[in-house]
Structure formats: structure tokens, C-alpha cells
PAMAR-752155 format. One record per residue (C-alpha): residue in one letter; y negated, z negated, x. Coordinates in steps of 0.1 Angstrom, whole numbers, padded with zeros to 4 digits, always signed. Layout:
BEGIN
aYZX
...
END
This chain:
BEGIN
h-0267-0509+1588
s-0266-0475+1604
l-0245-0465+1633
a-0270-0447+1656
g-0255-0419+1678
r-0224-0415+1657
r-0211-0379+1658
e-0183-0377+1632
f-0152-0395+1620
a-0120-0374+1619
s-0091-0380+1643
a-0073-0413+1645
s-0081-0440+1669
m-0055-0463+1654
p-0019-0455+1645
a-0015-0440+1610
k-0004-0464+1583
s+0032-0462+1573
q+0044-0461+1538
r+0067-0491+1546
a+0045-0509+1572
p+0009-0508+1560
v-0016-0518+1587
v-0043-0543+1581
e-0066-0564+1603
v-0068-0602+1605
v-0103-0616+1612
d-0111-0645+1635
d-0145-0657+1625
k-0151-0677+1657
a-0140-0651+1682
l-0153-0622+1660
s-0120-0604+1667
y-0098-0582+1645
t-0060-0582+1651
p-0038-0555+1635
g-0008-0565+1616
t+0016-0555+1587
l+0010-0565+1552
k+0045-0576+1539
d+0038-0596+1507
i+0010-0612+1485
r+0012-0646+1469
q-0019-0655+1448
s-0048-0656+1474
k-0025-0655+1504
y-0013-0624+1523
l+0020-0625+1544
i+0011-0607+1577
d+0033-0597+1606
l+0012-0600+1637
g+0040-0589+1660
g+0049-0625+1669
g+0062-0635+1635
d+0050-0638+1599
q+0020-0658+1589
w+0004-0666+1555
v-0033-0658+1557
d-0061-0663+1533
w-0072-0630+1517
q-0108-0634+1530
r-0096-0632+1565
v-0078-0598+1560
r-0094-0564+1558
e-0081-0529+1557
a-0078-0512+1591
a-0109-0496+1604
p-0111-0459+1595
p-0103-0433+1623
c-0131-0419+1643
t-0139-0395+1671
e-0157-0401+1703
f-0194-0411+1699
i-0222-0424+1721
p-0233-0459+1713
q-0270-0469+1714
p-0284-0499+1733
d-0286-0530+1711
s-0261-0516+1686
i-0231-0534+1675
i-0197-0520+1683
e-0160-0532+1684
v-0143-0533+1718
r-0108-0537+1731
k-0107-0562+1760
a-0087-0556+1791
g-0055-0575+1787
a-0058-0577+1749
e-0053-0539+1741
e-0044-0546+1704
v-0073-0568+1694
w-0108-0556+1687
f-0139-0578+1695
e-0174-0575+1682
a-0199-0568+1710
k-0235-0558+1715
v-0242-0527+1737
k-0262-0538+1767
s-0266-0505+1784
v-0251-0469+1784
k-0247-0448+1816
g-0227-0416+1813
s-0193-0423+1798
y-0196-0461+1806
t-0209-0487+1782
v-0217-0523+1791
a-0208-0545+1761
v-0217-0582+1757
f-0191-0600+1734
l-0206-0619+1705
g-0178-0643+1697
s-0170-0677+1711
g-0154-0663+1743
g-0185-0646+1754
g-0187-0625+1785
e-0194-0588+1791
e-0173-0558+1801
i-0177-0522+1811
v-0157-0500+1787
e-0150-0463+1782
w-0138-0443+1751
p-0114-0449+1733
h-0117-0486+1741
f-0146-0490+1716
r-0154-0479+1681
p-0181-0485+1655
a-0185-0519+1640
y-0165-0513+1608
s-0173-0549+1595
r-0210-0541+1597
v-0208-0511+1573
a-0180-0521+1551
p-0192-0538+1518
a-0187-0575+1513
r-0159-0583+1490
s-0160-0609+1461
r-0122-0607+1455
p-0090-0598+1473
p-0089-0561+1485
f-0052-0557+1478
v-0029-0568+1450
k+0008-0569+1444
q+0020-0554+1411
v+0056-0551+1398
f+0066-0522+1376
q+0096-0530+1354
l+0121-0502+1348
t+0137-0507+1314
d+0164-0480+1317
s+0191-0487+1341
r+0199-0450+1347
v+0163-0445+1356
h+0166-0473+1382
e+0197-0457+1397
w+0179-0423+1398
f+0151-0440+1416
k+0173-0456+1442
a+0192-0423+1449
n+0159-0403+1452
e+0136-0430+1466
q+0123-0409+1494
r+0112-0381+1469
v+0094-0406+1447
v+0078-0424+1475
s+0064-0393+1491
d+0050-0381+1457
v+0035-0414+1445
v+0022-0427+1479
s+0005-0395+1488
k-0013-0393+1455
s-0022-0429+1447
k-0028-0442+1483
v-0009-0474+1477
l-0001-0493+1509
a+0036-0500+1502
f+0062-0488+1476
e+0096-0504+1474
v+0124-0498+1449
d+0143-0531+1444
r+0180-0524+1450
d+0193-0551+1427
v+0166-0557+1401
h+0152-0529+1378
q+0117-0530+1392
i+0094-0515+1417
k+0070-0534+1440
l+0035-0520+1448
l+0011-0533+1474
g-0025-0518+1476
a-0059-0516+1461
e-0060-0522+1423
k-0070-0487+1414
a-0043-0472+1437
c-0018-0494+1420
a-0029-0482+1386
t-0025-0445+1397
a+0008-0453+1412
k+0021-0469+1380
m+0011-0439+1360
l+0030-0416+1384
i+0060-0438+1383
e+0060-0438+1345
l+0059-0400+1346
h+0089-0397+1370
g+0108-0422+1348
k+0099-0404+1316
h+0113-0371+1329
v+0144-0386+1343
g+0151-0404+1310
d+0144-0372+1290
m+0172-0355+1310
a+0198-0382+1302
r+0187-0391+1266
v+0156-0391+1243
h+0134-0415+1263
s+0097-0418+1255
e+0079-0448+1267
r+0043-0448+1271
e+0022-0473+1290
q-0015-0470+1290
l-0031-0473+1323
s-0064-0490+1323
a-0088-0493+1352
k-0111-0523+1353
l-0145-0522+1368
q-0147-0543+1397
h-0167-0575+1396
e-0203-0571+1408
r-0205-0581+1445
e-0230-0602+1460
r-0264-0587+1456
l-0279-0575+1489
t-0316-0580+1497
s-0322-0542+1499
s-0314-0516+1473
f-0287-0489+1480
r-0293-0454+1470
l-0268-0426+1463
e-0271-0390+1450
f-0246-0363+1443
p-0249-0327+1428
v-0237-0318+1393
d-0231-0284+1377
k-0258-0274+1352
e-0233-0269+1324
l-0220-0305+1329
i-0255-0322+1327
g-0250-0328+1289
l-0218-0349+1297
v-0235-0369+1324
v-0265-0378+1302
g-0246-0382+1268
k-0261-0381+1234
g-0296-0395+1236
g-0289-0408+1272
a-0260-0429+1260
t-0237-0422+1288
v-0263-0430+1315
r-0273-0462+1297
s-0236-0473+1295
a-0229-0466+1331
q-0260-0483+1343
k-0251-0515+1323
a-0214-0514+1332
a-0221-0509+1369
g-0251-0532+1371
v-0273-0506+1389
d-0311-0506+1387
k-0318-0470+1380
v-0300-0437+1372
e-0320-0405+1373
v-0307-0370+1363
d-0327-0343+1381
p-0321-0310+1362
d-0339-0290+1389
g-0313-0300+1415
p-0293-0304+1395
r-0284-0339+1409
v-0279-0374+1399
v-0297-0402+1418
i-0285-0439+1415
v-0303-0469+1428
g-0286-0504+1429
p-0283-0537+1445
s-0250-0531+1465
q-0229-0501+1477
e-0201-0512+1452
s-0224-0510+1421
i-0237-0475+1430
e-0202-0462+1437
a-0189-0477+1404
a-0219-0458+1386
r-0209-0426+1405
e-0174-0429+1393
l-0185-0431+1357
l-0211-0403+1360
e-0197-0377+1385
f-0184-0350+1361
v-0167-0320+1377
s-0149-0289+1364
r-0117-0275+1380
r-0098-0243+1372
v-0061-0245+1382
p-0041-0213+1385
v-0007-0214+1367
e+0021-0189+1361
q+0025-0175+1326
e+0059-0191+1322
q+0045-0225+1331
i+0018-0225+1303
g+0042-0235+1274
w+0057-0263+1296
l+0023-0277+1304
i+0011-0275+1267
g+0043-0290+1253
k+0058-0289+1217
g+0029-0292+1193
g+0006-0297+1223
r+0023-0331+1230
t+0021-0328+1269
f-0015-0319+1268
k-0022-0348+1244
e-0003-0372+1267
l-0021-0360+1298
q-0055-0364+1282
e-0047-0399+1270
k-0034-0411+1303
t-0060-0396+1327
q-0090-0397+1303
v-0100-0361+1312
t-0128-0351+1288
r-0119-0314+1282
l-0086-0297+1287
s-0079-0260+1279
i-0060-0229+1289
d-0077-0196+1300
k-0047-0173+1293
a-0065-0142+1305
a-0071-0157+1339
g-0040-0177+1340
q-0057-0210+1346
v-0059-0245+1332
v-0095-0257+1328
l-0101-0295+1335
v-0135-0311+1328
g-0141-0349+1332
t-0150-0375+1358
r-0138-0368+1393
t-0113-0397+1390
a-0100-0384+1357
v-0096-0348+1369
d-0078-0359+1401
s-0054-0380+1380
a-0049-0349+1358
l-0041-0327+1388
a-0016-0353+1399
y-0001-0355+1365
m+0003-0316+1362
d+0018-0312+1397
t+0044-0340+1390
h+0051-0325+1354
l+0057-0290+1368
q+0083-0302+1393
y+0108-0306+1364
l+0103-0271+1348
s+0131-0254+1367
e+0155-0283+1360
f+0150-0282+1323
e+0153-0244+1322
h+0187-0247+1340
e+0198-0273+1314
a+0187-0250+1285
r+0207-0220+1299
e+0238-0242+1303
s+0235-0253+1266
e+0232-0217+1254
r+0263-0207+1275
l+0283-0235+1258
r+0272-0224+1224
r+0283-0189+1229
e+0318-0201+1240
l+0320-0223+1210
r+0311-0194+1186
g+0339-0173+1203
i+0366-0199+1197
t+0356-0203+1160
l+0360-0165+1154
q+0395-0165+1168
e+0405-0193+1144
d+0392-0173+1114
d+0414-0142+1122
e+0447-0161+1119
p+0447-0168+1080
a+0438-0132+1074
a+0469-0120+1094
q+0491-0143+1074
s+0479-0130+1041
a+0486-0095+1051
r+0523-0103+1059
g+0527-0120+1024
k+0514-0090+1006
g+0539-0068+1023
r+0569-0089+1013
g+0557-0090+0976
g+0556-0052+0975
r+0592-0049+0986
g+0604-0074+0960
g+0587-0054+0932
g+0604-0022+0944
e+0639-0038+0943
s+0635-0050+0907
r+0625-0016+0897
g+0654+0000+0914
r+0680-0022+0895
g+0668-0008+0863
g+0646-0005+0832
k+0628-0034+0818
g+0641-0058+0844
g+0625-0037+0872
g+0592-0037+0853
k+0594-0075+0848
g+0602-0079+0884
g+0573-0058+0894
r+0549-0078+0873
e+0562-0110+0889
s+0558-0096+0923
a+0522-0086+0915
a+0515-0121+0902
r+0528-0136+0934
e+0506-0113+0954
a+0476-0123+0934
a+0484-0160+0940
n+0489-0156+0977
g+0457-0136+0980
t+0438-0164+0963
a+0453-0191+0984
n+0446-0172+1016
g+0412-0165+1005
n+0406-0202+0999
s+0422-0212+1033
a+0398-0187+1051
a+0368-0200+1033
q+0378-0236+1042
a+0383-0227+1078
n+0350-0209+1080
g+0334-0239+1064
a+0349-0263+1089
a+0337-0240+1117
END
């Protein structure tokens, strides 16, 4: 259903969702109303919602995400809108536009309460329920991410705001909570958002673990295609542009990629127009064509990086690049050293995940460089201490040789053969002392 007269959607008509207090709306099927609330927990098919007057467990089918923000628009007669009634400012009711005169709109309520009211902007908005696709399963899930390393858990608690800001902004999960007692993190949000959030949490944990000890745990993040929603009577059509050099990736060998996407998403037809170039998808539901688009929309991004960041991004033996490619499923990954850029090619979802991975990975470069400089300083101090220990045996050897020489001189002074014999004995002692001191110095050097 189209929204005639809509100008554009941009600024907020509802309060922004909080990281700690996600806003949803609870549906009353009889009154055709939508009451905002806070999603606090999920238990199987039930959502725990705070509606302002206390917590209630509500079936998932009666809960939807808050309507998207919009700017002022002019409704058309006979179109369906959502209206805030006088005296019920927080609740939105479905209504049919009876007439429009200037800035005033006469709306007839469609729910069990009936009646009509004259309203002005911003007390009405587009009928979000009429354009949002029907759902065949819960829109939000709860996932618990276990932290196996207690030191990582302590770091997450101490730096929770930093992690929340990074993960929530990139994954779009509705809630992110670090358990203060148990080594786990609770996530509330869409399934794909939770999958992305789990990837970023793992990356944070990996870097924190590496700073304390050798810690390398990998968890493969997989995204499941959503079940096919109820087929609508009319087909849905979607098209998007594609770069000419990426058409081969979209089509695949002998059309294999297109056929695979068509089967997986359950769409009726996929056409690649090389003259556009563009991709046209026709399917039975909005969900199916969006799923096909996610599998076929290949993009290329060039990300500027500093020269000193290139080695950190690649990793030893290309390990970091390999991990990045495995976790995000980006198709091509390379470095343009002349331009100082990382070149990413893959589906839009994969490239967005790779950008998020790179951004988080680069946050730790300066910290690791600092640790490396400190280690080098300690090694230099250790070498200096070892050299001082090696000088002491050499000084003792020199003093022993001096005493032996005097003894030989005294023997020769007392006469004849006796002096000669004394000289030879003194020389023998000097040789023995030299050998002993040499062995001591060698052993000291060996110990160092």
C-alpha cells in the first residue's frame, strides 16, 4: 500500500531508542491502537514489556518495532493514518482520513472505540502497520554470549560503555547488557543484528585476551535466511544498480549465483540488465525480494589507511586478513599500497561487516605498539645488567696474575736454581689461574 502525499522521512516523531531501554509498540487488535513500551526480556514466544504502569508478558505477535521517524506530510482523503487522540497522547490509533483543509485533518477512527477527531501535525503519522511486512516469526530474539575468560569478563565490566557504544552502533541491537556476576552478555534484537553483535563482542574479547595471554577463540557467525513469509496476492518488485565490473560476481559461473539466490530467497524472477547495469527482482513478498537483494547486491569499497596500519591489518602471515574474510564472508580483500587503501569486494552485508571489523581491529594498534616498546626497553636493561656481571671475573683474573709475578721474582732473588724453580712454579700457577678464570667467564656468559 502506498502512502499518497508523503514528502520524506527523516526527523524523529518519537523519542529515540535507548541502548538500555529499547522502544517497541504493543498492538491492540480490537481498538487498532499501538502503545509504546520498553522491551525488557524475552521468554520463548513472550516478550516482557514495560508499558509505564508495570511489566506485562505479551505474545510476540502483538509486538512490533516502533514506527520509523518521519517529517510532516499531507495525508490524502480516504488514506489510512495513525493518530494520537486527545487525552491519550502516548497511544496511536488507526484512522481513515475523512477530509483535509489546510493544516487540519478530520480522521475517523477504525477501531472498536470509533468516533472522529480533528488533528494537526505532529499528532498523526503514516500507518506503519499498512506498509510493514507481515511476520511469520518473532521479530526479536534473546541471545546469550558466554565469556570463557574471566579476565575478559572483568575488562568488559570495567569498559562496558566503550563496548556498548561500539557494538550497538554497528550491529543495531536493541539491548546489550554485561552480566555483573555471570561471565555472559545478554543481547536483545533482530536475529541478524545479534549475529553481528556477537561477531564484534568476540573481536573485542580476542584483542583483550591477546593483551593478557595467548588467547585465540574463534566462533563462526552464521546468518540464517528468514523463513518465507506469507505469500501476498500481488508480486513485489525491487531493482538496484550494480557496477559493471561486478556483474560477473552477481551472475556467477553459468548463472549459478542468480539461480542459487532465486531458490534460496523464493523469488519468482531475477534479471540482470547489463545496459543499466542493474538487477531486477520480482517475488511474492517484500521479505523474499529483500533476501534476494542481500545475496546479489555486490559492492566495492576502497578504505583509506595509513602506511603504518597496513601490516597490522594484514597480520602475521596474512592471519588477520584470513580471519576477516572468514568471519565477514567478503569475496575479495586486497591492499592497494600505492594509493594507501584497502579494497573490499562482496555483498553489501559482508562489506559492512568487514568495515566494522577493520574499525574495531584498528582501535588496538596503538595499545599493542606501546606494549612492544615497553618490552624492548626491558630487554635493553636486561642486556646491560648481564654485561656488568661478565666484567667481574676478568678483573679478578688480572689481580691473580699480578701476585704470581711477584712470587716468581722473590724466588729468583734468593738465588740460583731455587729462583728458577720458584719462577717456573709461579708461571704454572698463573697458567692455572688463567684457565680457571677463563672457564668462569665462559660459564657466566653462558648463564647470561
